[in-house]
N, C-alpha and C positions, 0 to 999 in steps of 0.2 A: 504493500500500500504506500510505503514511504517513497519507493522508487517512482511510482506513478505521480505522487505529489511533486517530486522534483521535476519530472518531465513536463507536468502542467505548468510549473513555475517558469521553466525555460521557454515554453511556448508563449506564456504571458509576457516575458521579457522581450521576445522577438516582436510580438504585436506592438508593444509599447515603443520599441525602437523604431519600428516602421512608421508609427503615428508621429513620433518626434521628428523623423526625417521630413515627412510631408509638412508638418507644422513649421519646421525651421525654414524650409524652402518658401512656403507661403509668407512667412514673416519677412524673409529677405525681399520678396517681391513688393510687399507693402511698404517697408521702411527704407529700402535702399534703391528701389527702382522708381525713377521720377516720372514715369509715363503717365500714370493716372492723375497726380496733382497737376502736371502740365496740361493734360487734357481738360480738366475742369477749369483751370485758369484761363486757357485760351477761349473756352466757351463763354466764360463770364466777361472777359475783356473785349471780345469781338461780337457781343450781342447787340447788333445794330440792325434789328429786323426791319426798321422803317425804310432802309435803303434797298431792301429786297423787292424784286418784282412780285406782283400779285399773280396768282395762278388762275384767277377769274373763275373759281369754282362757285357753283350755285347760280350761274347765269345760264345763257343758252349753250354754253360749251358742251355740257353733258349730252344734249340732244343732237348736236351737229355731228353725227357719226360720218366717218369717211366712206366714200362709195366708189372712188376711182383709184385703181392700184397699178403699181409696176412691180414686177417680180425680178429678183436677181439671185442667181445660184452660183456657188463656188464649191471647191473641194470640201471646205469645212463648214460653210454656213448657207442657209437659205433665208432670204429676207424679203419682206413685202413692204413697199413704201406707198404711202397714200399721197395723192396729189394735193388733197386738202391738208394744208399745214406742212407738207413736205416732211412727214414723220415716218418712223419705223413702226408699223402696226403688227408685224410678225417677224420673229427672228428665231430660227431654229439652229441649234448646234447639231450638225448632221451625225457626227461620230457617236454622240450620246443620245440622239433622237429626243432632244428636249427643247420645248418651246419656252423662250425666255420672257415673252411679253405676258404680263400678269392680268388677272381678272380685274384688279383694282385700276390698272391703266386703261383697260377697255371700258370699264364702268364710268370713269371720270373723263374719258376721251383725252387723256393726258399721256402722251407717248414719248419714248426716247427720241432725241434729235430735234425736239421742238425748241424754238428760240424765243426768248423774252428780252425786252428792253427796259421794262419798268414803266413804260407809257401804255396805259390800258387801251387807248384807241389803236395804237400801232400793234400792240400784242394781239388784239382781237383780230386784226387783219392777218398777222403772221400765222395764227393758229387755224384760220378758217378758209382763207383764199387758196385757190388752186395754183400750185407751183408747176412750172414746166420741168418735167423730169426727162433727162437724156442719159442713156446707157451706152458707153463706148468701151468695149473690152472690160478692163478692170476698173473703170472710172464711171462714177455716177454723179451727175450734176443736177441740182435742184435749184431753179431760179424763180424769183418773184420780183417783178418790176412794178413799181408804183410811180405816180406822177412826181413826188418829191423825194423819194428814196427807193433803194433796191437792196436786195439781199440774195446772196448765192451760197449754197452749201455744196461742197464737193467731197465725195467719199472715194478714196482710192484703196482698192483691195490689195493688201500686202500679204495675203495668204492667211495668217492666223489672226490678223487684226486689220483695222481700217485707219488710214490717215484721214483726218477731217480738217477741211479748210472752211472757215466761215468768213466770207467777204461781204462787207457792208459799205454802203454809200449814203452819207447824210443820216446816219443812225448813231445813237450812243452805244457805249460798250454793251455787249449782249451776254446773256446767260443761255446755256444749252442744257437740255434735260437729259439725265441718265436714267430716269424712271425710278422704279421701286424694286425691291429685292424679290427674287423668285421664291415662291412658297414651297417648302419641303420640310421633311423631318429634320429639325435642328440637331438633335442628338448631342446636346451639351456643346454646341458650337455657336458662334455669333451669327446673328442675322440682322442686317440693317446697314446704316452708313459706315463706310470705312475710308480712311484717307491717310496719306503720309504727309505730316506737317514737320518740316525740317528733317531730322533723323528719326523721328518717332512715328510709329504706325498707330493710329487712333481708331478704335472700334467703339462707336457710340451706341449706347443702349437706348432704344426707341422710347422707352418709358421715361427716360431722363431728359428727353428733348422737349423744349418749349414748342409752342405753336409754330414759330419760325426761328431759325438760327442762322446767323451769318458768321462764317469763319474765314479769316484772312491770314495771310502769311506766305511762307515759302512752301507751297503745296505741290508735291511731286505727282500725286495721283489722288483721285477721289471718285467714289462710286458707291454702289450698294452690293452687298454680298449675302449669300446664304451658305449652307454647308458645302455645297459643291460648285456653285455658280457665282459669277461676278459680272456686273454691268457698270462700266464707268470709263473715265477718261484719264489720260496721263499727259504730261507736258508742263508748260509754264502756266500754272493756274493761280491767279491772284486772289480769288475768292470762291467760296462754296456756300450755296444756300440750301438749307434743309427745311422741309415742310412736313410737319407731322399730320397724318391723316389716320385717325383711329389707331389701329395696331401696326401701321406701316409708316414709311417715310419716303417722300420723293426728294431727289437730290438734283440740284442744278449746279453747274460750274461756269464761272466766268471765263471767257476765252479771249485771248489776244490775237486770234486769227487761225492758229494751227494747233491741233491736238491729235492724240492717238485714241481711237475708240476700240475697246475690247469688250465684247459680250460673248460669254461662253463658259465652258467648264474651267474650273481652277486646276488645270492640268499643268504640272510643274514645268514640263518642257516648253510649253507655249509661253507661260508667264515669264520664265527666266529669260527667254530670247528678247523680250521687250521691256525688261526691267521691272516686272510686276510680281516678282516672287514673294514679296512681303504681303501680298494679298492673301496668301495661304495662312490660315489661322492655326498657329502652332500651340496656342493656349498658354497657360501660366507656367507650364513646365518646358518652355521653349528652349532653355539651356540644354535639355536632354533630347527633346522631341526633334528639333531641327537637324542636328547631326545624324540622328538615327534615321530620319526621313530621307536625308540626302544620300546616306550610305545605301539604304534599301532601294532608292530610286536609281542609283548608279548600277547596282546589281541588276535591277529590272531592265535598264536600257541595254545592258550587255547580254543578258540571258533571255530577255523578252518574256519573262514569266514571273508573276508575283509569288507563285508557289515556291520557285527556286530562290527568290529573294528572301522569303521568310525562312526557308531552310538554311540559307547562307548565314542569316543573322543568328539562328539557333546554334549553328556550328561554331560561330565566332564566340558567342557567349559561353558555350560549354568549354571551348578551348581555354578561354581566359579564366574560367572557374575551375579548370582541371586540378590545379594544386590543392584547392580547398576540397574538391570532390574526393581526391585521393586520400587526404587526411581524414575526411569524414567517413569514408568507406573502411579504412583501416581501423579507425576508432570503433566503429560498429562491430567489426570482426573481433576486436579485443573485448568488447562488451559481451559478446556471445560466449567467449572463452571464460568470462568471469561468472557466468550464470550459476555454476555449482557453489562457488565461494559466496556469492551474494545470498543464495538460499540458506547457507550455513549461518551467515550473519543475521539473517531474518529470524531464524529459530533461536539463535543465541541471545539476541537483543530484542525479542518480541515485546518485552514490557518496558523497554527504554528506547523510544524512537529517536531521541537526541543523540544518544550514544551510537545507535545504528547508523545515523546519517554521518557522524564523524568517522566511523570505521569504513563506511562505504566510500567516502571521499578520499580516505587514505588509500583504499584499494584502487580507486580510479587513478590516483597520483602515481602509484607503483607501476602501473601498466601504461601510463601516459594517455589515459582516456579523458576527453573533454566533453561534458554533457551537451554543451552548446554547439559543438562543431558540426553536428548534422543539420542544424537550422541555419548556419551562417550562409551557405550558398543560396538558400531560398531568400534570406533577407537581402542579400546583395542584388538579387534579380528583381526585387520589388520595383525599383525605379525604372528598370527596363520594361517591366510588365506594363506599368502605367503609361510610359512613353509610347510603347508599341500600340496600346489601346487607342491613344490619341492619333497616332499615325494612320491606323486602319480606319478611323472615323473620318479623317480629312482627305484621304487619298481617293480622288474621283476615279482614277483608273481601275480601282478594285471593283467598281460597278460592272465592268465588262470582263472581269477575270473570274472564271469558275473553276471547279474541280470535280470532275465526274458528275455526281448527282447534285452538287452544290452549284446553283446558277450564278451566285455572286459572293465573293469573299468578304464583301462589306456588309452582308446580311447574315442572319443566323442560318444554321443548317436546317432546311425544312423537314428533314426526316430524323434529326437528332442523332445521326450516326457518329459524327465526329465527337460530340460530347461523351457519348457512351464509350467510344474507343479511347478517349483520353482517360476516362475513369478506370477502364481496364488496365491501361498502362500504369496508372498509379498503384493499383492492386498488385500488378506484376512486380513493381519496384519493391513492395513490401515482402514478396516471396523471395526475391533475390537477397535482400538485406533485412531479414526479420529481426525483431527485438526479442530478447530473452523473456520479456514480460508479455504474457498472453493478453493482458488488459491493454497494453500499449499497441499491440498489433490490431486488436479490435477497434481501438480508437482511430487508427490510421485507415482501416477499411471503411469506417463510418465517414471519415473525412473525404474519402474518395467518392462516396455516394453523394455527399453534400456538394462537393465541387462539380460533380456531373450535372446536378440540377442547377447549380449557380451559373455554369458556363452555357447552359442550354440556349439562352437567348443572347449570348455574346456574338459579335461578328465572327464568322467562320474562320477568318484569317487569324484571329487571336487564339481560337481553340486549336487551330492547326499548329501554331507556334508552340503551345504548351504540350501538345501531343508529340511533336518532333522532339521537344526538350526531354520528355519522359523516356522516349525510345532511345535517344542518345545517352541519357543518364543510365539506362539499363545496360547498354553496351559497355559503357565505361566501368560500371560496377562489376560486370562479369569479367572484363579484362583484368581489372585490378585484383580481383579475387584469385584469378588464375596465376597472376604474376607473383602474388605474395604467398600463396599456399604451396606452390610446386617445390621451392627450395626446402621448406619445412618437411614436406613429405619425403624427400630424398634423404634428408638427415635422419629422419625416424627410421627409414628402411635400413640405412647403414648401421645404426646402433643395434638393430635386431640381429644383424649378421654377427 
């Protein structure tokens, strides 16, 4: 019974250490990372909503639905532009078969690429009059000429993004709309306005936004994001306007004439090529998540398989952990050898648990057994586990990566085969390295069942990682046992002769 108490204490220590690690990192982010205070300060200092254009909602805008369209198709995107307002009324990412124009945009008749000046009369014309749309190879020109002013929008298809030129005559500086974020399962990721102000990437919580916000400064990019998709502009952006509408927010950027427009999946290869890699939401554990993400993506680019990328990560972690695994396995073997002596101590000091614990610790010291050594490799893998969980949540490529019966590694196994397999490998580990205490073995079997149910709704990629980890751990334990028991067997045989 005393041995079981010690094991439970060790387990409690491991859990406490893991919680302390997470708490310490969160405290570091709160007290030593200036991003959040700067974000709040910039919002307060630049709250000049009076200078923002009006969206003219609640007028005839919502009823003036577009009816004349021009379609443009490329390798990556399919978009439909309306002559009324010269706006993007449909935009599909072909690879991921996802429509990026939202129901909110359709309902309010407020689409990406719409231009505002701040003058209600001019803006009413800009949003309702028919533009002349001309398509020449990879170039789309949208022109609107009036008696006293004119405006021309030019889209140049650069493959994975568009260069946008806004040319005006006799008009004040203009704002152009990026729209609102795509609605999808957030899964603990940010959804809403995102921008890079100076060297800081700011992700604004919609519930904290006032009715209108104006943010100025050295803005590198600005747009709206969801878990897997981004809609926005990059370039020299002097100001950004944010308009809160119920549970969503529309974003406008002020343009000096030339911008880059990206609408599509937050695919690392695409974003990196145009300097938008910071659009990917690495979360509060960015210090660990980003390097892990880049390493796995590098493997994916070379092997063209996220399954192999996950396997490569598992191998790397197990190789780095091998010295600890070796010590842990040897310690457990020593503990098995001590089983008869431990039983004798139990009988001898059955009425004196304090003395029993003292003698048992002496016994551990004599053979060099450390009770916590078996838990240390698991403790060190906790940061990797949380980081990998985040990587699998934000990696849009995983939507298209399946494994036999699993259609997507970003979703749970529909038939729960992987979680069951993972649970079986945990049980197999206990068979390879059993504890002398039957109660301890029973506790590990129960843990395997609990973990199976716990992992049942996790992304399949994460369950695959843990299954790979268990299989490699089994192989390591088997090899270590073979290497450490063979010499002893030979020596015993020699003595008998």
